[in-house]
N, C-alpha and C positions, 0 to 999 in steps of 0.2 A: 940564110940571110948572108949575102955576100959570101965570105969564106966560112961562115958559121952555120952549123946545122941547127934547125929548130929543135930545142931540147925535147927528148922523148918522142920524136917523130915516129909514127906508125901508120901504115897505109890505111888502116881501118879507122883511124881517128881523124875527124874532119875539122875540128875547131881547136885552135891553140891560142893560149894567152902568153905573150912574151913580155916580161917586165924588163925594161931597159934600165941601166944604172942611173942613180940619182944624178941630175944635172945634164942628162943627155939632150942635145939639141940637134944632132945630125939625124935626118930622117933615114930610117933603115931601108935598105934595098933588098927585096926578096928575090931569090933565084930558085930555080927548080931544075931537077934532072929527072927525066923519065927513064925507066928501066926496061921498058918493052920497045922493041923495034917498031917504028911507024906510029908510036903513040906521040901525042903532042901536048904541050903545056902552054897555056896563055896566062900570063901574070898581070894582075891589076895591082899596081903599087899603092901604098898608103901616101897620103899627102902631108902627113905630120907624124910626129913621134907618138901621138896618142890616137892613131888612126887604125884602120882595118885594111889589110891586104888580102888578096885571094889568088889561088892558083886553080885554074880549071884544067883538068886533065882529061883529054879525049883518048880513049883506048884505041888500039890499032884497028878494031873493027869499025871505027867511025861512028858508032852508035852509043856505046857505053861512056858516060861522062860522070866525073866526080869533081866536086869543088872543095878545096881546102881553104879554110879561113884562118887568118892570123890576126889576132887583136893585139895591137901594141899599146903599151902604157909605159910611163916613166915612174920608177920607184920614188916614193916620197919618204920611204922608211916607215910609214905608218899604215900601210894597206892591211897588215895583219890585225891591227887594232880596229880599223874601220870594219873589216869583215866580221869581227866579234860584235860590233855594235849594230850591224844590220839586222833588222827584224822583218821577217816575211811571215805573213799570215794569210792562208788561203781560206776564204769563207765562201763556200759554194763555188761560183765561177769568178769571184772577185779576189784578186791577189792584192793585199795591202802591203806596201813597202814603206819602211820607216828607218831613217837614220837621224842621229842627233845633229849632223852637219847638213848643209844645203846640198841637195841633189841637183847637179847642173842638167844632166840628161840621163836617160836610160835607153838601152837597146835590148830587144829580145830577138834571138835568132834560133833557128832549128839546129839540130845536130848536123844537118847537111850544110849549114852556113847561110840559109835563106833568111833575110831580115824580115821579121814579122811586125816589129813595132820599133819606132824611134820617137821619143818625146823629149822636148825641152821642158824642164820642170821648174827649177829655181825655188823649191820649197824643201822641207825636211821629210815630207811624206807624200805619197800618191797612191792611187788605186788603179789596178789594171783589170779590165774586163776580159776574161779568157773564154767567154761563152761560145764564141764562134771559132775557136781554135780546135784543131784535131787533138785527140788524146796523145800524150807522149812527153818526152823530155825536151826542155828548151834551156837555152843559156841566157841568163839575165846579166847584163853588164851595166853597172852604175858608175857614171863619172860624177864624183862628189867634189865639193869645194877643196878637199884635202887628200884626194886619192881616188883609186879605182877599185871596185869590188866586182867580182864575177862569181855567180852562183848558178847551180843547176836548179831548175824548177820542174815539177811534174804536174801535168794537167791530166786529169782523169775524165 
């Protein structure tokens, strides 16, 4: 990010959550450096401090492609409390999501960064039908009234 490295960056990790300091209003600018000759990187910047940016890296062979996703949020100082209050309950192919605070929206992405679901909610609970999803690990990101919570979910 600009002159700052994404904390914990590793080539095999495709999704990152970056929490910006409380009160941040300047939209972060993501930059990338490829380490292989002839490899290229295409960056899609976030439009807000609570948005998603991505870096699509094309290997020098012109075929192999990897997309890194960076989810930005602004710390409210209470995300840890919010994470403890999140209740997830998988019943068959239905994932029930519940928070004591209003959920503004939620996103589900694959580990490769592909958006599977985006829903505006405006309630304290919702259900997600995962019946048509492939088995695997997904990232659930919830934007609530007073913070952001990110959790891994497993679909069998």
